[in-house]
N, CA, C and O atoms as a GROMACS GRO file, in nm:
protein
  320
    1MET      N    1  -3.450   2.546   4.687
    1MET     CA    2  -3.391   2.464   4.554
    1MET      C    3  -3.332   2.335   4.609
    1MET      O    4  -3.297   2.330   4.727
    2LYS      N    5  -3.321   2.233   4.529
    2LYS     CA    6  -3.233   2.141   4.592
    2LYS      C    7  -3.124   2.113   4.455
    2LYS      O    8  -3.139   2.156   4.341
    3ARG      N    9  -3.012   2.029   4.508
    3ARG     CA   10  -2.912   2.054   4.426
    3ARG      C   11  -2.846   1.900   4.417
    3ARG      O   12  -2.810   1.849   4.523
    4LYS      N   13  -2.832   1.839   4.314
    4LYS     CA   14  -2.770   1.696   4.311
    4LYS      C   15  -2.629   1.695   4.339
    4LYS      O   16  -2.558   1.772   4.274
    5VAL      N   17  -2.588   1.636   4.406
    5VAL     CA   18  -2.457   1.597   4.483
    5VAL      C   19  -2.377   1.469   4.457
    5VAL      O   20  -2.437   1.366   4.490
    6GLY      N   21  -2.262   1.455   4.409
    6GLY     CA   22  -2.205   1.301   4.432
    6GLY      C   23  -2.105   1.292   4.529
    6GLY      O   24  -2.031   1.390   4.542
    7THR      N   25  -2.087   1.190   4.602
    7THR     CA   26  -1.994   1.180   4.708
    7THR      C   27  -1.980   1.007   4.699
    7THR      O   28  -2.033   0.922   4.628
    8LEU      N   29  -1.869   1.003   4.821
    8LEU     CA   30  -1.846   0.859   4.841
    8LEU      C   31  -1.866   0.822   5.007
    8LEU      O   32  -1.805   0.879   5.098
    9ILE      N   33  -1.962   0.719   5.023
    9ILE     CA   34  -1.998   0.689   5.158
    9ILE      C   35  -1.964   0.534   5.153
    9ILE      O   36  -1.972   0.474   5.046
   10GLU      N   37  -1.924   0.469   5.273
   10GLU     CA   38  -1.882   0.368   5.297
   10GLU      C   39  -1.986   0.253   5.302
   10GLU      O   40  -2.095   0.262   5.358
   11ASP      N   41  -1.944   0.149   5.240
   11ASP     CA   42  -2.070   0.060   5.222
   11ASP      C   43  -2.150   0.021   5.342
   11ASP      O   44  -2.267  -0.013   5.323
   12GLU      N   45  -2.106   0.021   5.454
   12GLU     CA   46  -2.188  -0.005   5.593
   12GLU      C   47  -2.256   0.122   5.619
   12GLU      O   48  -2.367   0.107   5.669
   13VAL      N   49  -2.219   0.246   5.599
   13VAL     CA   50  -2.290   0.349   5.628
   13VAL      C   51  -2.400   0.393   5.530
   13VAL      O   52  -2.490   0.467   5.569
   14MET      N   53  -2.395   0.346   5.394
   14MET     CA   54  -2.476   0.343   5.311
   14MET      C   55  -2.589   0.230   5.330
   14MET      O   56  -2.699   0.260   5.283
   15ARG      N   57  -2.578   0.116   5.385
   15ARG     CA   58  -2.647   0.000   5.416
   15ARG      C   59  -2.757   0.058   5.501
   15ARG      O   60  -2.878   0.051   5.477
   16LEU      N   61  -2.679   0.136   5.637
   16LEU     CA   62  -2.777   0.152   5.743
   16LEU      C   63  -2.843   0.279   5.698
   16LEU      O   64  -2.959   0.280   5.740
   17ALA      N   65  -2.818   0.373   5.637
   17ALA     CA   66  -2.891   0.476   5.558
   17ALA      C   67  -3.024   0.416   5.497
   17ALA      O   68  -3.137   0.450   5.533
   18LYS      N   69  -2.991   0.312   5.388
   18LYS     CA   70  -3.084   0.289   5.314
   18LYS      C   71  -3.201   0.187   5.427
   18LYS      O   72  -3.323   0.177   5.420
   19ARG      N   73  -3.132   0.144   5.495
   19ARG     CA   74  -3.235   0.052   5.629
   19ARG      C   75  -3.316   0.156   5.686
   19ARG      O   76  -3.436   0.129   5.690
   20ARG      N   77  -3.278   0.279   5.736
   20ARG     CA   78  -3.347   0.369   5.797
   20ARG      C   79  -3.466   0.458   5.710
   20ARG      O   80  -3.569   0.520   5.739
   21ALA      N   81  -3.400   0.431   5.607
   21ALA     CA   82  -3.502   0.511   5.509
   21ALA      C   83  -3.613   0.427   5.459
   21ALA      O   84  -3.722   0.476   5.428
   22ALA      N   85  -3.585   0.300   5.449
   22ALA     CA   86  -3.699   0.204   5.437
   22ALA      C   87  -3.750   0.196   5.538
   22ALA      O   88  -3.870   0.183   5.517
   23GLU      N   89  -3.725   0.195   5.658
   23GLU     CA   90  -3.833   0.169   5.784
   23GLU      C   91  -3.903   0.278   5.805
   23GLU      O   92  -4.004   0.262   5.874
   24GLU      N   93  -3.871   0.423   5.752
   24GLU     CA   94  -3.932   0.539   5.766
   24GLU      C   95  -4.020   0.594   5.652
   24GLU      O   96  -4.082   0.700   5.642
   25GLY      N   97  -4.006   0.473   5.555
   25GLY     CA   98  -4.084   0.508   5.412
   25GLY      C   99  -4.042   0.650   5.368
   25GLY      O  100  -4.132   0.730   5.345
   26ARG      N  101  -3.908   0.691   5.354
   26ARG     CA  102  -3.890   0.823   5.329
   26ARG      C  103  -3.767   0.777   5.220
   26ARG      O  104  -3.719   0.664   5.225
   27PRO      N  105  -3.724   0.874   5.126
   27PRO     CA  106  -3.620   0.873   5.034
   27PRO      C  107  -3.498   0.865   5.115
   27PRO      O  108  -3.491   0.913   5.228
   28MET      N  109  -3.394   0.799   5.050
   28MET     CA  110  -3.259   0.840   5.091
   28MET      C  111  -3.199   0.986   5.092
   28MET      O  112  -3.120   1.036   5.173
   29SER      N  113  -3.256   1.037   4.984
   29SER     CA  114  -3.199   1.177   5.005
   29SER      C  115  -3.259   1.278   5.131
   29SER      O  116  -3.204   1.382   5.168
   30ASP      N  117  -3.369   1.228   5.179
   30ASP     CA  118  -3.411   1.296   5.300
   30ASP      C  119  -3.322   1.258   5.414
   30ASP      O  120  -3.263   1.340   5.483
   31VAL      N  121  -3.316   1.106   5.430
   31VAL     CA  122  -3.234   1.058   5.538
   31VAL      C  123  -3.102   1.177   5.544
   31VAL      O  124  -3.082   1.262   5.631
   32ILE      N  125  -3.032   1.151   5.434
   32ILE     CA  126  -2.910   1.228   5.430
   32ILE      C  127  -2.900   1.349   5.485
   32ILE      O  128  -2.836   1.385   5.584
   33GLN      N  129  -2.989   1.425   5.390
   33GLN     CA  130  -3.012   1.566   5.432
   33GLN      C  131  -3.015   1.605   5.576
   33GLN      O  132  -2.941   1.681   5.637
   34ASP      N  133  -3.139   1.521   5.623
   34ASP     CA  134  -3.161   1.535   5.792
   34ASP      C  135  -3.042   1.503   5.878
   34ASP      O  136  -3.031   1.560   5.987
   35ALA      N  137  -2.941   1.408   5.833
   35ALA     CA  138  -2.825   1.373   5.908
   35ALA      C  139  -2.716   1.496   5.882
   35ALA      O  140  -2.645   1.540   5.972
   36LEU      N  141  -2.713   1.549   5.732
   36LEU     CA  142  -2.618   1.666   5.744
   36LEU      C  143  -2.651   1.803   5.807
   36LEU      O  144  -2.565   1.879   5.852
   37ILE      N  145  -2.803   1.830   5.806
   37ILE     CA  146  -2.832   1.923   5.900
   37ILE      C  147  -2.819   1.948   6.034
   37ILE      O  148  -2.809   2.056   6.092
   38ARG      N  149  -2.821   1.805   6.087
   38ARG     CA  150  -2.814   1.791   6.235
   38ARG      C  151  -2.633   1.804   6.271
   38ARG      O  152  -2.589   1.849   6.377
   39TYR      N  153  -2.561   1.761   6.173
   39TYR     CA  154  -2.436   1.796   6.166
   39TYR      C  155  -2.380   1.935   6.175
   39TYR      O  156  -2.288   1.975   6.247
   40LEU      N  157  -2.450   1.999   6.092
   40LEU     CA  158  -2.421   2.138   6.063
   40LEU      C  159  -2.515   2.257   6.164
   40LEU      O  160  -2.509   2.379   6.152
   41HIS      N  161  -2.576   2.200   6.236
   41HIS     CA  162  -2.657   2.276   6.342
   41HIS      C  163  -2.550   2.359   6.422
   41HIS      O  164  -2.434   2.336   6.455
   42ALA      N  165  -2.628   2.458   6.438
   42ALA     CA  166  -2.518   2.554   6.517
   42ALA      C  167  -2.445   2.519   6.646
   42ALA      O  168  -2.336   2.558   6.687
   43GLY      N  169  -2.529   2.441   6.694
   43GLY     CA  170  -2.476   2.366   6.842
   43GLY      C  171  -2.357   2.288   6.821
   43GLY      O  172  -2.270   2.280   6.907
   44ALA      N  173  -2.350   2.228   6.702
   44ALA     CA  174  -2.243   2.149   6.667
   44ALA      C  175  -2.110   2.187   6.711
   44ALA      O  176  -2.087   2.307   6.700
   45ALA      N  177  -2.007   2.107   6.763
   45ALA     CA  178  -1.857   2.161   6.756
   45ALA      C  179  -1.796   2.191   6.657
   45ALA      O  180  -1.793   2.120   6.557
   46HIS      N  181  -1.730   2.315   6.669
   46HIS     CA  182  -1.644   2.362   6.553
   46HIS      C  183  -1.529   2.248   6.555
   46HIS      O  184  -1.512   2.157   6.636
   47PRO      N  185  -1.454   2.285   6.438
   47PRO     CA  186  -1.329   2.179   6.416
   47PRO      C  187  -1.218   2.206   6.532
   47PRO      O  188  -1.162   2.105   6.575
   48LYS      N  189  -1.185   2.319   6.583
   48LYS     CA  190  -1.095   2.351   6.692
   48LYS      C  191  -1.151   2.291   6.826
   48LYS      O  192  -1.073   2.258   6.915
   49GLU      N  193  -1.300   2.274   6.841
   49GLU     CA  194  -1.324   2.220   6.963
   49GLU      C  195  -1.321   2.072   6.965
   49GLU      O  196  -1.281   2.005   7.060
   50ARG      N  197  -1.369   2.024   6.848
   50ARG     CA  198  -1.343   1.840   6.839
   50ARG      C  199  -1.200   1.811   6.838
   50ARG      O  200  -1.168   1.701   6.884
   51GLU      N  201  -1.096   1.896   6.791
   51GLU     CA  202  -0.949   1.862   6.807
   51GLU      C  203  -0.914   1.858   6.962
   51GLU      O  204  -0.847   1.775   7.022
   52ALA      N  205  -0.983   1.978   7.013
   52ALA     CA  206  -0.934   2.014   7.158
   52ALA      C  207  -0.987   1.883   7.259
   52ALA      O  208  -0.910   1.849   7.348
   53ALA      N  209  -1.106   1.818   7.246
   53ALA     CA  210  -1.172   1.708   7.294
   53ALA      C  211  -1.086   1.581   7.246
   53ALA      O  212  -1.053   1.495   7.328
   54TYR      N  213  -1.048   1.574   7.101
   54TYR     CA  214  -0.954   1.429   7.099
   54TYR      C  215  -0.839   1.460   7.170
   54TYR      O  216  -0.799   1.364   7.234
   55ASN      N  217  -0.769   1.564   7.182
   55ASN     CA  218  -0.638   1.579   7.250
   55ASN      C  219  -0.653   1.553   7.386
   55ASN      O  220  -0.558   1.498   7.443
   56LEU      N  221  -0.785   1.590   7.470
   56LEU     CA  222  -0.826   1.560   7.566
   56LEU      C  223  -0.824   1.414   7.613
   56LEU      O  224  -0.750   1.370   7.701
   57PHE      N  225  -0.911   1.350   7.546
   57PHE     CA  226  -0.936   1.233   7.568
   57PHE      C  227  -0.849   1.124   7.481
   57PHE      O  228  -0.861   1.006   7.515
   58CYS      N  229  -0.765   1.156   7.376
   58CYS     CA  230  -0.687   1.027   7.319
   58CYS      C  231  -0.544   1.075   7.357
   58CYS      O  232  -0.457   0.987   7.351
   59ASN      N  233  -0.514   1.172   7.387
   59ASN     CA  234  -0.356   1.213   7.424
   59ASN      C  235  -0.294   1.185   7.579
   59ASN      O  236  -0.181   1.170   7.625
   60HIS      N  237  -0.426   1.185   7.633
   60HIS     CA  238  -0.402   1.181   7.789
   60HIS      C  239  -0.516   1.069   7.842
   60HIS      O  240  -0.627   1.092   7.891
   61PRO      N  241  -0.450   0.940   7.814
   61PRO     CA  242  -0.576   0.848   7.845
   61PRO      C  243  -0.578   0.837   7.991
   61PRO      O  244  -0.481   0.872   8.058
   62PHE      N  245  -0.697   0.784   8.050
   62PHE     CA  246  -0.709   0.779   8.180
   62PHE      C  247  -0.633   0.695   8.264
   62PHE      O  248  -0.621   0.580   8.222
   63LYS      N  249  -0.578   0.719   8.371
   63LYS     CA  250  -0.521   0.632   8.419
   63LYS      C  251  -0.610   0.532   8.534
   63LYS      O  252  -0.664   0.573   8.637
   64LEU      N  253  -0.609   0.409   8.489
   64LEU     CA  254  -0.672   0.296   8.569
   64LEU      C  255  -0.570   0.206   8.614
   64LEU      O  256  -0.459   0.181   8.567
   65THR      N  257  -0.638   0.157   8.723
   65THR     CA  258  -0.588   0.060   8.806
   65THR      C  259  -0.593  -0.090   8.724
   65THR      O  260  -0.701  -0.120   8.673
   66PRO      N  261  -0.492  -0.176   8.713
   66PRO     CA  262  -0.546  -0.293   8.640
   66PRO      C  263  -0.685  -0.342   8.682
   66PRO      O  264  -0.764  -0.365   8.590
   67LYS      N  265  -0.726  -0.362   8.812
   67LYS     CA  266  -0.844  -0.397   8.832
   67LYS      C  267  -0.975  -0.332   8.780
   67LYS      O  268  -1.078  -0.391   8.747
   68GLN      N  269  -0.947  -0.177   8.780
   68GLN     CA  270  -1.058  -0.092   8.675
   68GLN      C  271  -1.060  -0.118   8.580
   68GLN      O  272  -1.172  -0.116   8.528
   69PHE      N  273  -0.946  -0.158   8.498
   69PHE     CA  274  -0.925  -0.165   8.341
   69PHE      C  275  -0.998  -0.321   8.322
   69PHE      O  276  -1.076  -0.345   8.230
   70ARG      N  277  -0.966  -0.400   8.405
   70ARG     CA  278  -1.048  -0.544   8.394
   70ARG      C  279  -1.198  -0.532   8.410
   70ARG      O  280  -1.282  -0.591   8.342
   71GLN      N  281  -1.216  -0.459   8.496
   71GLN     CA  282  -1.356  -0.451   8.516
   71GLN      C  283  -1.440  -0.343   8.378
   71GLN      O  284  -1.555  -0.364   8.342
   72VAL      N  285  -1.374  -0.259   8.333
   72VAL     CA  286  -1.417  -0.198   8.196
   72VAL      C  287  -1.425  -0.316   8.067
   72VAL      O  288  -1.511  -0.312   7.980
   73LEU      N  289  -1.337  -0.402   8.075
   73LEU     CA  290  -1.320  -0.518   7.962
   73LEU      C  291  -1.421  -0.579   7.964
   73LEU      O  292  -1.491  -0.599   7.864
   74GLU      N  293  -1.448  -0.625   8.097
   74GLU     CA  294  -1.537  -0.720   8.105
   74GLU      C  295  -1.699  -0.680   8.145
   74GLU      O  296  -1.786  -0.765   8.167
   75GLU      N  297  -1.720  -0.540   8.151
   75GLU     CA  298  -1.868  -0.503   8.164
   75GLU      C  299  -1.914  -0.533   8.037
   75GLU      O  300  -1.849  -0.525   7.933
   76ASP      N  301  -2.055  -0.574   8.055
   76ASP     CA  302  -2.137  -0.586   7.916
   76ASP      C  303  -2.180  -0.447   7.894
   76ASP      O  304  -2.251  -0.382   7.970
   77ALA      N  305  -2.126  -0.404   7.768
   77ALA     CA  306  -2.214  -0.292   7.712
   77ALA      C  307  -2.346  -0.230   7.724
   77ALA      O  308  -2.383  -0.114   7.746
   78TRP      N  309  -2.422  -0.376   7.697
   78TRP     CA  310  -2.570  -0.345   7.707
   78TRP      C  311  -2.643  -0.322   7.834
   78TRP      O  312  -2.761  -0.288   7.845
   79ASP      N  313  -2.566  -0.342   7.920
   79ASP     CA  314  -2.595  -0.329   8.074
   79ASP      C  315  -2.600  -0.204   8.128
   79ASP      O  316  -2.640  -0.175   8.240
   80VAL      N  317  -2.543  -0.108   8.020
   80VAL     CA  318  -2.505   0.052   8.066
   80VAL      C  319  -2.614   0.115   8.033
   80VAL      O  320  -2.624   0.236   8.051
   0.00000   0.00000   0.00000
């Protein structure tokens, strides 16, 4: 059984979701449901795991030399 829900979604996210639905010829509700299912999948990280990952990568930044930092800034993301 399906249930109707109401929520607020950022304009850009909604635009991208509508585009994906149109490209795939599917209803928006299917695209949103698929995204929610992927998020809730058993393999998804739990809140404590996400918080630990955030703390590891955001509270303890990598120590880069100025040269390494400059290389990262100048790197073309499309070449990665």
